[in-house]
KEPA-467745 format. One record per atom (N, C-alpha, C, O): residue in one letter; x, y, z. Coordinates in steps of 0.1 Angstrom, whole numbers, plus 5000, padded with zeros to 4 digits. Atoms other than C-alpha are relative to their C-alpha. Example, Ala and Ser with C-alpha at 12.3 -4.5 7.8 and 13.67 -1.06 7.14 Angstrom:
2
A500949885000
A512349555078
A500950125000
A501950125007
S499149895000
S513749895071
S499250115008
S499750225009
***
This chain:
260
M501549984998
M183625436271
M499650124992
M500350224991
S500549895007
S181525666251
S499650115010
S499450085022
A500349894992
A180526006264
A498749975008
A497749925002
G501250024992
G178025986293
G499949865005
G498949835012
H500150134995
H178825626301
H500549995014
H501550045017
A499750004986
A178825566338
A500949885004
A500849774998
A499150114995
A181525356356
A499249885005
A499849775005
G500750114994
G178825146372
G499249924991
G498649824995
S500750085010
S177325026340
S500749874998
S501949865001
P499350145001
P177924656333
P501250014991
P501250064980
V498850015008
V181424586321
V499949874992
V499749764998
E500250125008
E181224346292
E501049895002
E502249925001
R499150114998
R182724006299
R499449884993
R498249884990
T500550125007
T182423676281
T500149885009
T501049875017
G499950124993
G181723336296
G499450015014
G498850115018
V500650014986
V180623226331
V501050045010
V502250005009
P499149974990
P182223386361
P500649885007
P499949795010
L499350104991
L184723176381
L499250005013
L498949895018
I500849994987
I182923306412
I499350134999
I499750234994
E500849885000
E180223556417
E499150005013
E498749905018
T500949984989
T178023696445
T498750074994
T498950154985
R501349945005
R174323786439
R499350055013
R498749975020
G500849954989
G172724016464
G500449965014
G499549945022
L499650044987
L174823926494
L499750115010
L500050235008
S500249914989
S173724096527
S500449935013
S500349815014
K499650054987
K175124066562
K499950115010
K500450225008
A500249904989
A174224246594
A500649945013
A500549825015
F499650034987
F175824246628
F499350085010
F499550205011
G500949924992
G173224346652
G499250104991
G498650054982
G500849915008
G171724666638
G500950064989
G500450154981
V499049955009
V174824736616
V500049924987
V500349804988
H500050075013
H174524646579
H501450014994
H501850114988
A498650005005
A178024546569
A500049984985
A500950034979
L500250015015
L176924436534
L498550014997
L497749965004
E501449995005
E173824526515
E499949984985
E500450064977
D500350035014
D172824366482
D501350014991
D501350084981
V498749995008
V176424316470
V500149894990
V500049774993
S499850095011
S176924156436
S501350034993
S501550144989
V498749985007
V180424106422
V500349874992
V499749774995
Q499650115009
Q181923876395
Q501550004999
Q502250114998
L498650025003
L185423736390
L500149894990
L499549784991
Y499950095011
Y186423566358
Y501449935001
Y502349985007
P498750075000
P189223306352
P501150094994
P500950164984
G498949925005
G192623476347
G499850155002
G500550224994
E500249864998
E191323806360
E500550055013
E500349975023
V499749944987
V192624036387
V499050115002
V498950204994
L501149904997
L189724236402
L500550075013
L500650025024
G499749914989
G190724526424
G498850035008
G497850085003
L501149974991
L188424566454
L500450115009
L501350105017
L499549884994
L188624916467
L498950065009
L497750045008
G501049934991
G187025136494
G500850035014
G501749965017
H499549964988
H187825306527
H499849885010
H499049795008
N500350094989
N188025106560
N498550015004
N498050125005
G501450004997
G184425006569
G499150004987
G497950004988
A500750005012
A183424996532
A499249864998
A498349864990
G500650145002
G182524616535
G500949904993
G500549794992
K499050095007
K185624466518
K500349885008
K500249775004
S499650114991
S186624266548
S498949905002
S499149785002
T501250094998
T183124126554
T499849924987
T499649804988
L500250075013
L182824036517
L501149884999
L500749774995
I499050105002
I186223846516
I499849895011
I500249775008
K500350104989
K185323666549
K498949914996
K498849795000
M501150085005
M182123546533
M500549914989
M500149794988
L499550085011
L183923426502
L501049905005
L501249794998
S499150104995
S186523246523
S499449915010
S500149825016
G500850094992
G183823076544
G500150035015
G499549965023
A499949974986
A184523256577
A498650065005
A498350045016
Y501349954997
Y181123436576
Y499049934991
Y499349904979
T501050045009
T177823316562
T499050124998
T498950205006
A500949895004
A175323546544
A498749995007
A498249885010
D501450004996
D172023656558
D499149984989
D498049924990
S500850025012
S170723656523
S500950024988
S502050084989
G499249995012
G172023626487
G500649874997
G500549775004
Q499450135005
Q173923366468
Q501550024996
Q502050134993
I498750015005
I177523266460
I500049894990
I499649784993
L499950105011
L178123086427
L501449984996
L502250074995
M498850035006
M181122906413
M499749934987
M499049834987
N500350055013
N181122836376
N498549984997
N498149894991
G501450005002
G177422916376
G499249925009
G497949925008
E500750084991
E176522676403
E500050055014
E501150095019
E500049954986
E175422786438
E500849915009
E500749795009
V499350084990
V177722686466
V499750065014
V499350185015
R500249964986
R177422706504
R501449995007
R501949885009
L498749994994
L180622816520
L499950015016
L500050125022
G500350004986
G179922706556
G501250015009
G501050045021
S498850004992
S183522706567
S501250034991
S501150014979
P498849995008
P187022796556
P500549874993
P501049884982
R499650135006
R187722426550
R499249984987
R499749934977
T500950025012
T184722416526
T500550084988
T500650044977
A499549915010
A186022716507
A501349954994
A501549954982
Q498750055005
Q189522566505
Q499849874991
Q500449864981
R500350125009
R188022236491
R499550044986
R499849974977
L500549955013
L186422436464
L501050084992
L500750134981
G499049935007
G189622606455
G500150155003
G500750224995
I499949864996
I189222936473
I501050015011
I500849965022
E498949984990
E192423046492
E500150155003
E500050234994
T500049864995
T192723366512
T501450025006
T501849955015
I498749964994
I196023536520
I499750145007
I499750245001
Y500349884992
Y195323786548
Y501250085001
Y502450034999
Q498949914999
Q197524086554
Q501049955010
Q502249975008
N499050054991
N199123916584
N500649864996
N501449815003
L499550125006
L199823606562
L499749875007
L499849775001
A500350124992
A198923366590
A501149894999
A500949774998
L498850095000
L202423216590
L500449975015
L500250065023
A499450044987
A203923036620
A501550045000
A502349964995
D498649945001
D207123236626
D501149905004
D502249904999
N499050094995
N208922956645
N500249884992
N501149804994
L499950125009
L208322696618
L500750034987
L500850154983
D499249985012
D210322646586
D499050024988
D497850014990
V500849975012
V209122706550
V499049894997
V497949924995
A500850115003
A207822366543
A498849985010
A497749955006
A501150014990
A205922346576
A498950104998
A497850085001
N501049895002
N204222676568
N499249984987
N498050004987
I500850025013
I203222576532
I499049895003
I497949904998
F500950114997
F201622256547
F499250025013
F498649935018
L500649974987
L200322426579
L498549965000
L497750014993
G501450044999
G197122246589
G499649894990
G498549844991
R500350105010
R197322016559
R501249924997
R501649894986
E498750075001
E200521826566
E499949864993
E498849804993
L499950145006
L201621516546
L500449905011
L501349935019
M499750104990
M201721206566
M500449874993
M500049844982
R499650135004
R203420866562
R499549915011
R500249895021
G500650074988
G201120646583
G499650105010
G498850205008
S500349904989
S200920826616
S501250095003
S501250175012
V498849924999
V204320996611
V500050124990
V499650104979
L499949895009
L204821346597
L501149984989
L502249944992
D499150035011
D206421316562
D500750134996
D500450194987
E499349885002
E208921596564
E500750014987
E500850114981
D499350005013
D210921486534
D499150034988
D499550114980
S501049975011
S207921486511
S499650145000
S499450204989
M500449864999
M206821826524
M501150094995
M500850194988
E498949915005
E210221976517
E500249984985
E500450094978
L499950025015
L210321816482
L498950074993
L499250144983
E501249935007
E206821946473
E500150155002
E499850224992
S499949864998
S207622286488
S501050054990
S500850164984
R499049965010
R210722306466
R499450014986
R499750104978
R500650015014
R208722206435
R499150134998
R499250194987
V501049895003
V206022476440
V500850135000
V500450224992
L499249885000
L208622746448
L500850014987
L500850124982
D499349995013
D210622656417
D499050034989
D499450114980
R501049975011
R207422666396
R499750145000
R499550204989
L500349865000
L206823016408
L501250094999
L501150215001
K498849935001
K210423106404
K500450085012
K500950195011
V499749944987
V210823186441
V501349945005
V501449825007
N498750054996
N214423156452
N500250015015
N500550115020
L499850014986
L214723036488
L501049895002
L500649775002
P499050114999
P218022846492
P499849915012
P500049795010
D500150094988
D217322716527
D498650005005
D498150095011
L501450014996
L213922586534
L499849965015
L498749945020
K500050044985
K214922486570
K499950125009
K499850105021
K500049884991
K215022846582
K498650025005
K497650014998
P501349954995
P212222956605
P499650124992
P500550214989
V500449895009
V210223206585
V500250145006
V500150244999
F499749874995
F210823486610
F501350064995
F501550184996
N498849955005
N214223506595
N499950064985
N500950114980
L500149965014
L212823586560
L499450144999
L498850205008
S500549875002
S211923916545
S498550004997
S497949904996
G501449995002
G208424046540
G499649954986
G498649884985
G500350055013
G208523966503
G500149854999
G499249794993
Q499950145000
Q209723616509
Q498949935007
Q498449835003
R501150054992
R207023556535
R498750004991
R497949914991
Q501149995009
Q204423676510
Q500049894989
Q499049834986
C499850115010
C205823436484
C499649865005
C499149784998
I500350134993
I205523146509
I498449995001
I497949884998
A501550004999
A201823236515
A499449974986
A498449904985
I500550035014
I201223246477
I500249864996
I499449794990
S499650145004
S203022916472
S499149905007
S498749805001
R500950094992
R200822756499
R498749994992
R498149884990
A501350005007
A197722866480
A500049924987
A499149854984
I499950065013
I198922746447
I500349855001
I499749774993
Y499850154999
Y200122406459
Y498749935002
Y498549824997
F501350064998
F196622346471
F499050034990
F497850034992
K500849995012
K195322426437
K498950115001
K497750084998
A500949884999
A193722766443
A499450034986
A500250044976
K500649945012
K191222866416
K499750145001
K499750224992
V500249864996
V190323186434
V500950035011
V501049965021
L499049964990
L192923366453
L499650145005
L499550244997
I500449884994
I191923646477
I501250065007
I501850005016
M498749954995
M194923876485
M499650145007
M499250235000
D500349884992
D194524136512
D501350085002
D502250045010
E498849924999
E197124416509
E501349934998
E502149935007
P498950095001
P199724186494
P501450075000
P502450015002
T498749935000
T202424456490
T500250105011
T501150185010
A499949904989
A201824656522
A501349975007
A501749865010
A498850004993
A205124736539
A501249934993
A502249904999
L498950055008
L207224586511
L500850114993
L500250214989
G499249915008
G210124766494
G499749984985
G499049894981
P500250005015
P210124836456
P500349874994
P499649824985
Q499650125006
Q212024526447
Q499149885004
Q498849804995
E500950114995
E209924286468
E498650024994
E497949924991
T501349975006
T206724456455
T500049954986
T499049894981
A499950045014
A207924396420
A499949854999
A499349794989
Q500050155000
Q208524026428
Q498649945002
Q498249854995
V501450054997
V205023976443
V499150044988
V498349954984
N500849965012
N203524166413
N500249914989
N499349874981
E499750095011
E205323936389
E499349865003
E498849804994
L500750124997
L203923636408
L498550014997
L497949914991
I501449985003
I200423776405
I499749994985
I498749934981
G500150015014
G200923816368
G500149864995
G499449824985
S499850145004
S202123456365
S498749925003
S498349834995
L501250074996
L199023326384
L498850044990
L498049954987
R501049965009
R196723526361
R500149924987
R499149884981
Q499850075012
Q198323356331
Q499649855001
Q499349794991
E500450144997
E197523016347
E498549995001
E498049885003
G501550014999
G193823106349
G499550025013
G498350015016
V500449974986
V193723186386
V499350135000
V499850234994
G500749884998
G191123446395
G500450065013
G500550005023
I499449934988
I192423706420
I499250125004
I498950214996
F500549884993
F190623946443
F501150075006
F501850015015
L498949924994
L193124216451
L499450125008
L498950215002
I500449904991
I192324426481
I501250095003
I502250045008
S498849924998
S194624726483
S499650155001
S498650194995
H500249854999
H194725096493
H501050074991
H500950194989
D499049945009
D197525156468
D499550004986
D499549904979
L500749995013
L195825286437
L501049974989
L500649924978
H499050025011
H199125276417
H500149854998
H500149804986
D499950155002
D199424896424
D498749954993
D498949864985
V501350055005
V195724836416
V500050034985
V499649944977
F500049975014
F196025016383
F501149934992
F500949904980
H498950075006
H199224836375
H499649854998
H500049794988
L500350145000
L197824486383
L498649964996
L498549854989
A501450045002
A194024486380
A499550024986
A499850124980
D500749985012
D192024426349
D498850085001
D498450164992
R501349944997
R188924556365
R500050045015
R500749985022
L500149964986
L188024726397
L498550025004
L497750064996
T501349984994
T185024736420
T500250095013
T501050055021
V499949914988
V184525016446
V498849985009
V497749975004
M501150014990
M182524976478
M500050125010
M501150185012
K500149894990
K181325226503
K498749965009
K497649945003
N501150024991
N179125176534
N499249864997
N498049864998
G500650135002
G178524806526
G499449974987
G498849874985
R500750025013
R177324856491
R501150024989
R502150084991
V499249985012
V178924836456
V499650144994
V498550164990
V500249885007
V179325186442
V500049984985
V499150044978
G499950035015
G180325056407
G501249934997
G502149915005
S498950075005
S182724866386
S500550064987
S499750124980
A499549955012
A184924956357
A501349934996
A502049885004
L498750045005
L187824836335
L501050105004
L500850225002
T499049904996
T191024996348
T500550084988
T501050194989
S499649935012
S191825086312
S499150114996
S499450194987
Q501049915004
Q188725296310
Q499650105011
Q498550165011
I500349914989
I188825496342
I501350065006
I502449995004
T498849944994
T191325736359
T500049985015
T499049955021
Q499950014986
Q192625726394
Q499250115007
Q498650085018
D500849904994
D190926056401
D498549965000
D497849995010
Q501350055001
Q187625906390
Q499749895011
Q498649895017
V500250114990
V188125606413
V500050075014
V499250035022
L500149934987
L188925846442
L498750065003
L498250065014
E501349944998
E185726016436
E498949905004
E498149925012
M500950114996
M183825686438
M500349965014
M499349935022
I499650044986
I185725596470
I499550105010
I498950065021
I500349904990
I185225926488
I498550045000
I497950055010
A501349955001
A181826046475
A498949884999
A497849915002
G501050105001
G180225706469
G499150014989
G497949964989
K500949995011
K178825796436
K500949984987
K502149994987
L499450035012
L179625726400
L500450124992
L499650224991
P499749895009
P181625966378
P499549974986
P499349854982
V500450015014
V180426026343
V501250024992
V501950124993
M498750015007
M183225936319
M499750044986
M499049974979
G500149965013
G183526116287
G501049944990
G500949974978
***
């Protein structure tokens, strides 16, 4: 960026966003959780979504995943307005969300978790063989090595569990993947594995919202970042054109740094 260019100035992108919000607002009682929030995510892009607790990140991703509806504003996919009235609607449109708790059923095996709530049936009978075969295919595609798919997932490591959640999203043809703190509580090796998966998905054209408090991870993975504070967007920038100190200033002070 040239001298005097603010981080919140429009970041040049080409083409139509995969998904975008225009002026989203949401209030709970007298509390404005989101005010006039506009963000864009492009195919094959990782967008880091940053801000302290209470910044509005969780409300935004719940609106994008169909859990909340907006009081005002629009959500568009490929330039067309969509109404995400429920999580099922969002999933049908290719929006998958992996929350920090992963929403896995600990007592069930790998295949049962990948198809949780969307099981394959043969007539009126659960088709466990097909689910195991399809699970193996998607895990192999993502180069995830899980020798025994019959194990209850509580026996698996945090990184393996995260890979199962990602595999579930990809099997159901996610176009937009929302990842909430995907490497929280993971060791270095498992973090590297999940980061490699994110890189592979980017190459396949999946757009990823990455919510994380780990600035190192965000700068390593994200093409661009958007900072929120008090329910508003502070600004956006390419990660290659901003420093971690400048991002911290945006997060803490809620104002744009001038970048020379």
